[in-house]
C-alpha positions as CSV (number, residue, x, y, z in Angstrom):
1,M,0.0,0.0,0.0
2,L,1.1,3.4,-0.8
3,K,0.8,5.9,2.0
4,K,0.5,9.5,1.1
5,K,1.7,12.1,3.6
6,M,-0.2,15.3,3.9
7,H,1.6,18.3,5.2
8,E,-0.7,20.9,6.5
9,T,1.1,24.2,7.0
10,G,-1.8,26.5,7.9
11,R,-5.5,27.3,7.4
12,S,-7.1,28.3,4.2
13,M,-8.4,31.7,3.5
14,V,-12.0,30.4,3.4
15,E,-11.6,28.9,6.9
16,M,-10.2,32.2,8.2
17,L,-13.0,34.2,6.7
18,G,-15.5,31.8,8.2
19,V,-14.0,32.3,11.7
20,L,-14.0,36.1,11.1
21,A,-17.7,36.1,10.1
22,I,-18.6,34.1,13.2
23,M,-16.7,36.4,15.5
24,G,-18.4,39.4,13.8
25,V,-21.9,38.0,14.4
26,L,-21.1,37.2,18.1
27,T,-19.7,40.7,18.6
28,V,-22.8,42.4,17.1
29,V,-25.1,40.2,19.3
30,G,-23.0,41.0,22.4
31,I,-23.0,44.7,21.8
32,A,-26.8,44.7,21.3
33,T,-27.4,42.7,24.4
34,Y,-25.1,44.9,26.5
35,Q,-26.9,48.1,25.3
36,Y,-30.3,46.5,26.1
37,A,-29.1,45.6,29.6
38,F,-27.6,49.0,30.3
39,N,-30.7,50.8,29.2
40,A,-32.8,48.5,31.4
41,Y,-30.5,49.3,34.3
42,Q,-30.8,53.1,33.7
43,A,-34.6,52.9,33.5
44,G,-34.7,51.0,36.8
45,H,-32.4,53.4,38.5
46,I,-34.4,56.4,37.3
47,Q,-37.6,54.7,38.6
48,D,-36.0,54.1,41.9
49,V,-34.9,57.8,42.2
50,I,-38.3,59.0,41.3
51,G,-39.9,56.6,43.8
52,N,-37.6,57.8,46.6
53,A,-38.4,61.4,45.7
54,K,-42.1,60.7,45.8
55,V,-41.8,59.1,49.2
56,L,-39.8,62.0,50.5
57,A,-42.3,64.5,49.1
58,Q,-45.3,62.7,50.7
59,T,-43.8,62.3,54.1
60,D,-42.9,65.9,54.9
61,N,-42.5,69.3,53.3
62,R,-39.5,70.4,55.2
63,L,-36.6,72.1,53.4
64,S,-34.2,69.2,54.1
65,H,-36.4,66.9,52.1
66,V,-36.6,69.3,49.2
67,R,-32.8,69.4,49.2
68,E,-32.6,65.6,49.3
69,V,-35.0,65.3,46.3
70,N,-32.9,67.8,44.4
71,R,-29.7,65.9,45.2
72,L,-31.3,62.6,44.0
73,L,-32.5,64.2,40.8
74,K,-29.1,65.7,40.1
75,M,-27.3,62.3,40.4
76,H,-28.5,61.4,36.8
């Protein structure tokens, strides 16, 4: 039997382009997911600040509470 030795020295251009395409898709999906999660975090934080301001406004009308509400609203 004749044995033929194959010497593989590297990857073909098609294989490298395939890997690059997969990495590109994963990157786009990752960025979109990160942006969605960050926007959800910001919305939740704003709701929390508004809720705290509402509670402070309902409990007492003293000047210290007004300053606290202003401080909370200036945070973001």
